[in-house]
C-alpha positions as CSV (number, residue, x, y, z in Angstrom):
1,I,-22.3,-35.0,4.7
2,A,-23.2,-31.4,5.4
3,A,-20.3,-31.4,8.1
4,L,-17.6,-32.8,5.0
5,S,-19.1,-30.0,2.8
6,L,-18.6,-27.1,5.5
7,S,-14.9,-28.2,6.0
8,A,-14.1,-27.3,2.5
9,F,-14.8,-23.6,3.2
10,S,-12.5,-23.1,6.2
11,A,-10.8,-19.8,6.9
12,S,-7.5,-21.5,5.9
13,A,-9.1,-22.1,2.2
14,V,-10.0,-18.5,1.9
15,S,-7.5,-16.7,-0.6
16,K,-5.8,-13.6,0.9
17,P,-4.9,-10.7,-1.2
18,D,-0.9,-10.6,0.0
19,V,1.0,-7.9,-1.4
20,K,3.7,-9.5,-3.5
21,Y,6.0,-6.3,-4.1
22,G,5.8,-3.0,-2.6
23,P,4.1,-1.1,-1.0
24,W,5.9,1.8,-2.1
25,V,4.9,5.4,-1.7
26,Q,4.9,8.1,-4.7
27,N,4.1,12.0,-5.1
28,V,3.8,12.8,-1.4
29,T,2.7,16.6,-1.2
30,E,1.2,18.6,1.3
31,T,-1.7,17.2,1.2
32,G,-1.5,14.0,-0.1
33,F,0.3,11.0,-1.3
34,T,0.3,7.9,-3.6
35,V,0.6,4.4,-2.4
36,M,1.5,1.8,-4.8
37,W,1.8,-2.0,-4.5
38,K,1.3,-5.5,-6.5
39,S,-0.6,-8.2,-5.2
40,T,-0.3,-11.7,-5.6
41,L,-4.2,-12.1,-6.6
42,K,-6.3,-10.0,-8.4
43,N,-8.6,-8.2,-5.9
44,F,-10.6,-5.1,-4.9
45,S,-8.3,-2.9,-2.7
46,Y,-8.3,0.2,-0.4
47,V,-5.9,2.0,2.0
48,E,-7.0,3.2,5.3
49,I,-5.8,6.3,6.5
50,A,-5.7,7.4,10.5
51,P,-3.5,10.3,12.0
52,D,-0.6,9.2,13.7
53,D,-1.8,10.0,17.1
54,G,-1.1,6.5,19.1
55,T,-5.2,5.8,18.9
56,P,-6.1,2.1,17.5
57,F,-7.4,1.9,13.9
58,E,-10.4,0.2,15.5
59,T,-11.4,3.1,17.5
60,C,-13.8,4.7,14.8
61,D,-14.2,4.3,11.3
62,R,-11.2,5.4,9.1
63,Q,-11.4,7.5,6.0
64,R,-10.8,4.9,3.1
65,F,-9.2,5.5,-0.4
66,Y,-9.8,3.2,-3.5
67,M,-8.0,3.0,-6.9
68,V,-10.1,4.9,-9.1
69,V,-10.0,5.0,-13.2
70,D,-12.6,7.0,-15.0
71,G,-14.8,7.7,-12.0
72,R,-15.1,3.5,-11.2
73,R,-13.4,1.5,-8.3
74,I,-11.3,-0.8,-9.9
75,A,-10.0,-4.7,-9.1
76,D,-6.7,-5.4,-10.1
77,T,-3.4,-7.2,-9.2
78,F,-1.3,-3.6,-9.6
79,H,-2.6,-0.9,-7.4
80,K,-2.1,2.7,-7.2
81,V,-4.0,4.6,-5.1
82,H,-4.1,8.5,-4.4
83,I,-4.7,9.6,-1.0
84,T,-5.9,13.0,-0.5
85,G,-7.5,15.9,2.0
86,L,-4.5,15.6,4.3
87,E,-2.8,18.3,6.6
88,P,0.8,19.7,5.7
89,G,3.6,18.5,7.8
90,K,1.6,16.2,9.8
91,A,2.2,12.3,10.5
92,Y,-0.2,9.6,9.3
93,R,-0.4,5.8,9.7
94,Y,-1.7,3.5,6.4
95,R,-2.9,0.1,6.0
96,I,-4.2,-1.9,3.0
97,Y,-7.1,-4.1,2.8
98,G,-8.4,-6.3,-0.1
99,K,-10.9,-8.8,-1.0
100,V,-9.7,-11.2,-4.0
101,V,-11.7,-11.4,-6.9
102,E,-13.5,-14.9,-7.2
103,N,-15.2,-14.8,-10.2
104,D,-15.6,-11.7,-12.5
105,D,-17.0,-14.0,-15.5
106,S,-21.0,-12.8,-14.9
107,A,-22.5,-9.5,-16.7
108,Y,-24.3,-9.2,-13.3
109,G,-21.6,-8.6,-11.1
110,T,-18.3,-9.9,-9.0
111,D,-18.0,-12.3,-6.8
112,Y,-15.5,-11.5,-3.8
113,G,-14.0,-13.6,-0.9
114,P,-13.9,-11.8,2.5
115,E,-12.5,-8.6,3.2
116,R,-8.8,-9.2,4.7
117,R,-5.8,-7.1,5.7
118,A,-3.1,-7.4,2.4
119,S,-0.1,-5.9,3.6
120,A,2.4,-8.1,5.5
121,K,3.1,-4.9,7.7
122,E,0.7,-4.2,10.5
123,E,0.7,-0.4,9.2
124,A,3.2,2.2,7.7
125,M,4.0,5.4,8.4
126,I,4.0,8.7,6.1
127,K,4.4,12.2,6.8
128,T,3.2,15.0,4.4
129,L,5.4,18.0,3.2
130,D,5.4,21.4,5.1
131,R,6.4,24.2,3.0
132,N,7.1,26.0,6.0
133,A,9.4,23.5,7.5
134,D,12.8,25.0,8.4
135,K,14.6,22.1,7.0
136,C,14.1,19.3,4.9
137,R,16.4,16.3,5.2
138,F,16.8,13.4,2.7
139,F,19.0,10.4,1.4
140,M,19.3,9.5,-2.6
141,L,19.9,6.1,-4.4
142,C,20.2,5.9,-7.8
143,D,21.5,3.4,-10.5
144,I,21.0,0.2,-8.4
145,H,20.0,-1.5,-11.8
146,A,18.0,-4.5,-10.1
147,K,21.4,-5.4,-7.8
148,D,19.6,-6.0,-4.4
149,K,22.4,-6.8,-2.6
150,H,23.8,-3.3,-3.5
151,Y,20.5,-1.6,-2.0
152,K,20.5,-3.4,1.1
153,A,24.2,-2.7,1.8
154,L,23.7,1.1,1.0
155,T,20.3,1.4,3.1
156,K,21.4,-1.2,6.2
157,D,22.9,1.6,8.3
158,V,20.7,4.4,7.4
159,D,19.0,5.8,10.3
160,K,15.4,6.4,8.8
161,S,14.5,9.0,11.9
162,K,17.3,11.4,10.6
163,F,15.6,11.6,7.3
164,D,12.5,13.2,6.1
165,F,12.5,10.8,2.8
166,M,14.2,8.9,0.7
167,L,14.7,9.5,-3.0
168,M,14.9,6.8,-5.9
169,N,16.5,8.6,-8.8
170,G,16.3,6.0,-11.3
171,D,18.2,3.3,-13.1
172,M,16.4,0.8,-10.8
173,V,16.6,-2.0,-13.6
174,T,19.0,-2.6,-16.2
175,Q,16.3,-3.8,-18.9
176,I,12.5,-4.8,-19.3
177,T,11.9,-7.7,-20.9
């Protein structure tokens, strides 16, 4: 009987805090940026940061940033995490972790599942702005109006290595219902 009960709690049965939409980066400055995403399940997430120096994330403890509202770390399905304290013009890697909320009905605490990597990507890279740089290269898209095929067609041949960032200049959707 015990063996049957334990099989119900196998690793495959544990909910994973997958990223449904995103992640996308906004508000890149000389010393930080904001990572936003929508998750499939309500979870308590954080973004882990490392310099883009070739070292594996696991070589040491990395700085973690959480979604904070009024001084409290928040569990949700929409995540907006502000990364601060970075150096200008420096490249960083980041990855997203989360713990699914399994029960938050108790006044005495919340039950979470195990911590797991939430992002489909192993890690992503971002470079902070540098106001002393000789040039700034970007490309801009606008008026996509929820037409994914147009977005894909316009960006499929873009060599990302030639640009510092991409600017989305509005009208990504036609209407909100």
